[in-house]
C-alpha positions in Angstrom: 33.7 -2.4 4.0 33.0 -0.2 1.0 29.4 0.5 0.0 27.6 1.8 -3.1 24.3 3.7 -3.3 22.0 2.7 -6.2 19.3 5.1 -7.2 16.7 5.4 -10.0 13.7 7.7 -10.8 10.6 5.8 -12.0 6.9 6.6 -12.7 4.5 5.8 -9.9 3.3 2.6 -11.6 6.8 1.1 -11.6 7.6 1.8 -8.0 6.5 -1.7 -6.9 8.7 -3.8 -9.2 11.8 -1.7 -8.6 11.1 -1.6 -4.9 11.0 -5.4 -4.9 14.4 -5.6 -6.7 15.9 -3.1 -4.3 14.4 -4.8 -1.2 15.5 -8.3 -2.2 19.0 -7.6 -3.4 19.9 -4.3 -1.7 20.1 -3.1 1.9 17.5 -0.6 2.9 15.0 1.2 0.7 14.0 4.8 0.6 11.4 6.6 -1.6 11.3 10.3 -2.4 8.8 12.2 -4.5 10.7 13.6 -7.5 8.4 15.8 -9.4 4.9 15.1 -10.7 4.3 11.3 -11.2 7.9 10.4 -10.4 9.5 8.7 -7.4 13.2 8.5 -6.6 14.2 5.1 -5.1 17.5 4.3 -3.3 19.2 1.2 -1.9 22.7 0.1 -0.9 25.0 -2.8 -1.7 28.6 -3.6 -0.9 31.0 -2.8 -3.6 32.0 -6.4 -4.2 28.4 -7.7 -4.6 28.6 -8.4 -8.3 25.8 -11.0 -8.3 23.3 -8.8 -6.4 24.3 -5.8 -8.7 23.8 -7.9 -11.8 20.3 -9.1 -10.7 19.2 -5.5 -10.0 20.6 -4.3 -13.3 18.8 -7.1 -15.2 15.5 -6.3 -13.5 15.8 -2.6 -14.2 16.5 -3.4 -17.9 13.4 -5.6 -18.0 11.2 -2.8 -16.7 12.9 -0.3 -19.0 11.9 -2.5 -22.0 8.3 -2.0 -21.1 8.3 1.7 -20.1 11.0 4.5 -20.3 12.4 5.0 -16.8 15.4 6.8 -15.5 18.9 5.3 -15.6 20.3 3.3 -12.7 22.7 5.5 -10.9 25.6 4.1 -8.9 27.5 6.2 -6.4 30.5 5.0 -4.3 30.1 6.0 -0.7 32.9 7.5 1.4 34.1 5.0 3.9 33.0 7.2 6.8 29.4 7.5 5.5 26.9 5.5 7.5 24.5 4.1 4.8 22.3 2.5 7.4 21.2 6.0 8.6 21.8 8.0 5.4 19.0 6.2 3.5 16.5 7.1 6.3 17.3 10.8 5.7 15.3 10.8 2.5 12.0 10.0 4.2 9.8 12.9 5.4 6.7 13.2 7.5 3.7 13.0 5.2 0.3 14.6 5.7 -2.7 13.1 4.0 -6.3 14.4 4.0 -7.2 16.6 7.0 -5.9 14.7 10.0 -3.7 11.7 8.9 0.0 12.0 9.4 2.5 9.2 8.3 5.6 9.4 10.5 8.7 7.1 10.0 9.7 5.7 13.3 13.0 7.5 13.5 11.6 11.1 13.0 10.3 13.3 15.8 6.9 15.0 15.6 5.0 17.3 17.9 1.4 16.3 16.8 -1.3 18.8 16.5 -4.5 18.4 18.6 -6.4 16.8 15.7 -3.6 14.8 14.1 -4.0 11.0 13.7 -0.4 9.8 13.6 0.5 6.5 11.9 4.0 5.5 12.8 5.5 3.2 10.3 8.9 1.6 9.5 8.7 2.0 5.7 10.1 -1.1 4.2 8.3 -1.1 0.8 7.4 2.0 -1.2 3.9 0.7 -1.7 2.2 1.1 1.6 4.0 4.2 2.9 1.6 6.8 1.5 3.9 7.9 -1.3 1.8 6.2 -4.1 -1.3 7.9 -5.2 -3.5 4.8 -4.6 -2.3 4.6 -0.9 -2.8 8.3 -0.5 -6.4 8.3 -1.9 -7.3 5.1 0.0 -6.3 6.9 3.2 -8.4 10.0 2.2 -11.4 7.7 1.6 -10.9 5.9 4.9 -10.6 9.2 6.8 -14.0 10.2 5.5 -15.8 6.9 5.9 -14.3 4.8 8.8 -16.3 5.4 11.9 -15.8 4.2 15.5 -16.8 0.5 16.1 -16.5 -0.6 12.4 -15.3 -4.0 11.3 -12.9 -3.6 8.4 -11.4 -6.0 5.8 -8.0 -4.8 4.4 -7.3 -6.9 1.3 -3.7 -6.6 0.0 -2.5 -5.1 3.3 1.2 -4.6 2.2 3.0 -2.7 5.0 -0.3 -2.7 7.0 -0.7 1.1 6.7 -4.4 0.9 5.9 -5.1 -1.4 8.8 -3.2 0.9 11.2 -5.2 3.8 9.8 -8.5 2.0 10.3 -7.6 1.2 13.9 -6.5 4.9 14.5 -9.9 6.0 13.0 -11.8 3.9 15.5 -12.4 0.5 13.9 -13.0 -2.2 16.5 -11.6 -5.1 14.5 -9.6 -5.5 11.2 -8.9 -8.5 9.1 -5.7 -7.9 7.1 -4.8 -10.3 4.2 -2.0 -10.4 1.7 -0.8 -13.0 -0.7 2.8 -12.1 -0.3 4.5 -13.7 2.7 7.1 -10.8 3.0 4.2 -8.3 3.2 2.6 -10.4 6.0 5.9 -10.3 7.9 6.3 -6.5 7.4 2.7 -5.9 8.5 3.0 -8.1 11.6 6.1 -6.1 12.6 4.3 -2.8 12.2 1.2 -4.0 14.0 3.3 -5.2 16.9 5.0 -1.8 17.0 1.6 0.0 17.1 0.3 -2.3 19.8 -2.8 -3.5 17.7 -2.0 -7.2 17.3 -5.0 -8.2 19.5 -7.4 -6.2 17.3 -6.1 -7.4 14.0 -6.5 -10.8 12.3 -3.5 -11.1 10.0 -3.4 -13.8 7.4 -1.7 -14.8 4.1 -4.0 -15.2 1.1 -7.1 -13.6 -0.3 -10.9 -13.9 0.0 -12.5 -16.3 0.5 -10.5 -16.9 3.7 -11.2 -18.5 7.1 -10.6 -15.2 8.9 -13.2 -13.3 6.8 -16.6 -14.7 7.6 -19.9 -14.0 5.7 -21.5 -10.6 6.2 -18.8 -9.8 8.8 -17.6 -6.3 7.7 -18.9 -2.8 7.6 -16.2 -1.7 5.2 -13.7 -3.4 2.9 -10.7 -1.8 1.3 -8.8 -3.5 -1.6 -5.8 -1.6 -2.8 -4.7 -4.2 -5.3 -5.4 -3.9 -9.0 -8.3 -3.7 -11.5 -8.0 -7.4 -12.3 -7.7 -8.2 -8.6 -10.9 -6.2 -7.8 -12.7 -7.8 -10.7 -11.7 -11.3 -9.7 -12.4 -11.0 -6.0 -15.4 -8.7 -5.9 -18.0 -11.5 -5.5 -16.1 -12.8 -2.5 -15.7 -9.3 -1.0 -19.5 -8.8 -1.3 -20.1 -12.1 0.5 -17.9 -10.8 3.4 -19.7 -7.5 3.6 -22.8 -6.7 5.6 -25.8 -5.5 3.5 -25.3 -1.9 2.6 -21.6 -1.9 3.7 -18.9 0.2 1.9 -16.2 -1.1 -0.5 -13.1 1.0 -1.3 -11.5 -0.3 -4.5 -8.1 1.0 -5.5 -4.9 0.2 -7.3 -6.8 1.3 -10.4 -5.8 3.4 -13.4 -8.5 5.9 -14.4 -8.8 4.1 -17.7 -9.7 0.9 -15.9 -12.9 2.3 -14.2 -15.2 0.7 -16.7 -13.4 -2.7 -16.2 -14.2 -2.5 -12.5 -17.7 -1.2 -13.0 -18.5 -4.0 -15.3 -17.5 -6.5 -12.6 -18.9 -5.0 -9.5 -22.2 -3.3 -10.7 -23.9 -6.5 -11.8 -23.5 -7.7 -8.2 -25.5 -4.7 -7.0 -22.7 -2.4 -5.9 -23.4 1.3 -6.5 -20.7 4.0 -7.0 -20.8 6.6 -4.2 -17.6 8.6 -4.7 -14.2 8.7 -6.3 -10.8 10.1 -5.6 -8.7 10.6 -8.8 -5.0 11.5 -8.5 -2.7 11.7 -11.5 -3.6 8.7 -13.7 -4.9 6.7 -10.7 -8.4 6.6 -9.0 -9.9 5.1 -5.9 -13.6 4.2 -6.0 -16.1 4.0 -3.2 -19.0 1.6 -3.7 -21.9 0.7 -1.5 -23.0 -3.0 -1.3 -26.6 -3.8 -2.0 -29.0 -4.1 0.9 -30.4 -7.2 -0.9 -27.5 -8.9 -2.7 -28.0 -10.1 -6.3 -28.1 -13.9 -6.3 -24.9 -15.3 -7.8 -25.2 -18.2 -10.3 -24.7 -21.7 -9.0 
């Protein structure tokens, strides 16, 4: 059977929609940093898959109508090339912060004495650490997750932030995502890491039956500015008084939008991690929450 490799270079903010196209209509997905602010994505299809190719092409054209991106490249693979392993060759071990190491399952690593290794089967580009928001969320968590914490991971994706929280000493994590495919991918990664008993995984957002009132020491929401603004009152309800809230998935130009939503609730800004055009914000919940209108 003959195969083709599809590849395209896109800005960070368009990794997610192109990853969705490649994941749904292609076989395999790899991401590779390709210069500042750029990511090279690859997937594979059989040469005769005209309908799949057409759907990927249309999706790429729709994204290109919004923002200039690279052209979709198509390469015919030699018959003796094993695409199922060749796509994996583009992933590398990724170091984030001082101790965190993201390791694809098929790569070997001799960890250092202080390394905290997160082994992951990267299915989606968001949630593998290659996007600035995931990177900065991990930096924030490395500095502020302490042993015994209860953590809420809103928009868990591949589950990378939940796995990081457990590796950093959290006693219990509730992981939620509105996307059923993300929940399936996260469940697979949690099982591989042996943390299914310590993680409550569910589909949806807050409010949610698995996220009780004043239950969490820290919440992380790597979603979007609108998502943070819409959900912040429910996130506050799930946090213990004085708990921490890591808000991410935000462009730097959206900081005021987020501040206008969370600060009237009593959240105070503690720190921020800017990277390229993105930023991750750390807030502290009020000790005495501001009453919300009936």
